[in-house]
N, C-alpha and C positions, 0 to 999 in steps of 0.2 A: 504494498500498500504506501503512495505516494505521503509523506509525513511536512507536516509544519516546524519549522525551526526558529529561535529568536535569531535576530541580526540585524546590524546596523547599516542604514538605506540612505542613498541618495536620490530623494523622490524626483526630482528633476536637474536638469542640469543647472549646474551652481548655487543650488540649492543646498545649506544644512542638510549633515546624516541627521537620521533619525531614528529610533528602535523604531522595529517592525518586525513581521514574518514573513519568510519565505519557503516553500516549497521544496522538499529535496524527494528523490525520484526512489522507488523502492530500489534495496539490494539486490542487483542483479546477481547472474549466472557468476560473472567474475570481476565483483564491486566488493569494496571495503568501506562499510561505514565505519566515518573516523568522528572521534570528540576531540573538537579544537579545544586546545590549551590555549594556545599565544597564537598571535597573528601580527607579523610586520607590517608598518606603515611606510610604502614606499613612494618616492615621488612620483611614479607613474600613476599612481591612485588617485592623485590630486589630478594631475592632468585629465584624465578619463571622468572622474567625477566630475569635473569642471566644464570637460565637453572642449580640453583643448587639444586633442589629437583628432576630432573628426565627431559625427552625430553618435553617441551612446545608446546603449538600451537602459531604458529606466520603467521601472527602480534599480537601481546598480547598488549590488553589495561588493564592494570592492574586498582588495586581501588577497592576495597572491606569494604571500610567505607565511605558510601554515606549517602547524607543528600540533602534536595530539596523538590520541590512541586510538588503535584498530577498538571497535565495542561489535561489530558482529561482520562476518566475511559471509560471501556468494559461495556454492557449493562448490564452484568450478574452480577458487580460488586455493593456489599453490604457493604463493611467495611469503604471504603474512597469514597471522592468525590474531586470534583475540588479544588482548594485552601489547601487542607489537608498539614501538615507538615508532611513530612516522609520519612523514612530510609530504607536502604539497606544493607544488612550484607555479610557473606561471601559466602551463597546459594542462589540460585532462584530455585532451583526446587528439588524432591526426588522423590521416588516412588510410597508415600504416602499410602503404602499397608503394609510393612514390619512390624514386632512387634515393633520397634524402633520409627518409623514414627507415627503409633498409637498413640505412648505413649508421643508423642513429643519430639521424640529425634530424629526429622530430621537430624542431625549433624551428627548420627552414623546409618545413613540408610543403610540395610543391601546391597544394592545393589550400594551404593555410591551416595552420594547428588549429586545435579548439582553446580558446582561452579560460582560465578559472572564472574568469569573471568580463560583462560587457563582452560576451559572446552568444551565438546559438550552437546547441550539441546537434547532434545527426538527428535528432528528433524534432528540430525547428524549434524546441525551448532554449529560452536564455540560462546561461549558468550565473551562479551566484558564488560569491568570494568568501574569504575567510574570515570576514567581518560578524563571525555567524558562532552557533555552538556548535554543528555538527556538518558534514559534506561527505556528500556518496561518490568514490572515485574509480573507475579502473585501478586494477592491481597493476596494471602496464605502467600506469600513469602516477604511480604512489614510491615513494623513497624511503628505505630504511633509514632512521636516523640512530648510529652508534650509540652507546653506550657512553664514551666519553664526552658527549655533549649533552648539557643538558638544555632540555627543549626550548626555553623564553631565548637562550641567545644561538639557538639552530635556527628559530623560525627566520632570521633574516638571512640566513646564508640560502635559502629558497629563490631567492633572486637578487642581492646584493652578492651574496657570495659566488653562484654561479655565474653571474653575468662578467664579475671581474675574472675569475678562475680562467674561463675559457678562453679569451684573448692571449690572456697570459701562459697559458698552456701552448695555443694554437704558434703564437710567435716566439715562443723555445723561451720565455724569460729564463734564466737561469743562472749559475756562477759564470765570470765573464762579462755578464750581460747588463748595460745600465739602462733602466728603466724610470722615467717618471710618471707619476698619479698627478692628472689636475684636478683637484677638487679632494677638499678630505672634508667629506660629506659621507653619508650611508653608506653609496659605495664606494668612494674612495678610500673608507678607511679598513675597507674590507681589502683592494687591493694592494695596500702598504702592507696588511698582515701577509699577505698569501704571497706578494713576488719576494719578499724578504725572506718569507719560509722556503720559497722555491730557490732560494742561495742569490739572487741577483742584488746589486747594487742601488739603493732606491732612494728616489728622488720626489719629494711632494711641491708641487707647483699649485700655489694658492693665494688669493686675492691679496691677503695681510700676512702678516706673520702671528695673528690671533692664536694659532694652534700650533704653533712649532712646536712647544713642548709636548702634547699629547701625540704629535706627527714623529716625533723620535723616539718616545716610548712606545710605539703601536711597531716600530722597526724600521724607519726611515732611518736614510745616512746623511741626509741633506734636504734642505727645506727653504725655498724662495718666494719671494712674494713677488706676484705677476702684477701688481702695481708700480713695482718699482722698474723703471725700465732699465735699470742696468743689468735686471737680471738675463733681460734678452738679447745683451752683448756678450755678455759672460759666458752664458751658455751655448754658443751657436754650434752646433756640430757634437753636441755630446752626448745624443742617447739612441740607443739602437731601436727603441721602443717608445712611445708615448701613448699611455690610454687616458682618454678625457672623458669623466664623470660629469661634468657639468650640464645642464640642461637649458645653457643661454647659449644664444652664438657666441663664437670664438675668431679673433684675426686669426685664420687659418695658417696663410701666408706666413705671419710672424711666428708661429708656433711650428709652422715645417721647418724653418732655419734651424730650429735646436737638433733636428735630427742627423745624424750621420749617414757618410752613403747608405743608400740600402734600408734605412730605416722606416719605421712603419708609425702611422700617429694614426690611432684607433679611437674610434667614438661610440662610445657603451650610452654616452647622456644623447638624449635626445630632443635637442629645443625645437620647440614651435614653430618658430618662424627658419626661412631660408637660410642658408649661408652662401657667402661669395667666396672665390679662390680663383687665382691666378697662376695659372697652369704650368707657369715656369717655375712654381714654386716645387712641383714634383718633377719637372725634367728634368731640373737640376739635382743632382743627384742620386737619380733612380728612385725616387722616395715613392711610398703607399699613402696614401688615404684611405681609410678602411672605415667598416661599421663591425660590430658586432653582436650580437644579439645574447640570450640566453644559452646555456647548453642543451644537448641531448640529456637523454634519462640519463644514459649509461655513464655518460661524461657528469652529469649531476652527483650520482650516487659516487663515482669517482674523488669527486670535490668534496663531497660530507666525511669521507673515509678520510681523505688528505686532512681535513681540517681537523677531524676529530684525535688524528695522530700528531699533530701539532698542537693543539690544544687551542685551537683558533678558535672560538665564538664572536658574533658581534657585541661591540662598546651599546648596551641597552638603557632606553630609559622606560620601565613599566609605566602602564598609563590603565586608567580604568575606561571603559567604552568611551562614559560620558564627557569625556575629554577629548575625544576622537577631531573635533570642529576646532577645537584650541590647539590640538596637535597638529593638525594641518595648515594652520597661520602660522606657527612656528617653524615647521621645515620650510616654509616658505621664506623665513626670515633666517635661515642657518641659525635657528634656536634649538638644536638638539646635538648631543652627544651619546651616539651617532645615528642611532635607531629605535623612533619609539616603537613599543610591542603593545599590544594589546591584549591586557590579560581575560581571556573572553569567558570566564566565568563572573564577571561584571556586567555580561549584554542581557 
């Protein structure tokens, strides 16, 4: 039977989130029912709840950084049992048949993956995310959270962690590589932790030096203010890889000058506005301007295991559900160190 669960939803574009109920489908053959314990607040939740990335589906229950406990499994489930600690990230299904899906790159499904929220599932019903008490997910899109990670600090890894792990792994961050992380926020702080654990020499490029002490404690070797024009003169030709986590347009030509020959500038932050580029900035030095999304299910599990092995959880501030709207404003003001996590027992 379809059940209703408590949730926080945006009833319309740009409207404050409010407490409500949403339906959850019956537990199917290969489904797991998860009692959500914690849900992280991602900047993309705000973009989507406020219609910044195109027309949204309302009411919208955001949340794709989900950690909880399995409370029921379908008869065909083989990967999980009741009581298991699990997570759900940014997608809950894909076509499973295209070349990308077969290669474990479900995030780049040719037909488009099914988002954990603000999407339509294969039956045409809207998906609702993690700002809720329970969720039903196919076992193929459910992750196992290792015992070495507490659920509250693990929840943000399901988006922030994998969003940084995937490009760092793909572009071979590691010993002998110089990596810069642009922005020290919810994404950036995990980028610093992961790049350091991979063995790279890590630099933070932030608007100011306000968070310098934090950045160095998280694993950065160097920290520079991008508001200081001297930074862009001193660091010309310094980096093998730059990963930008910011969601505001950057002067790309200026940043591309900081790359070595064959270096790559990778965007994981997604500004709502278009950006401009002089192509000579990539032609000179055979540089790459790239983007990266989340990881596939296999890589996300690899990331969780890596983080558990190295003791890497997110830096979090636990909030009640009735603080979500306030938390959104604080995220926009960069007033969080470094990820808000909702205690879903308060929904």
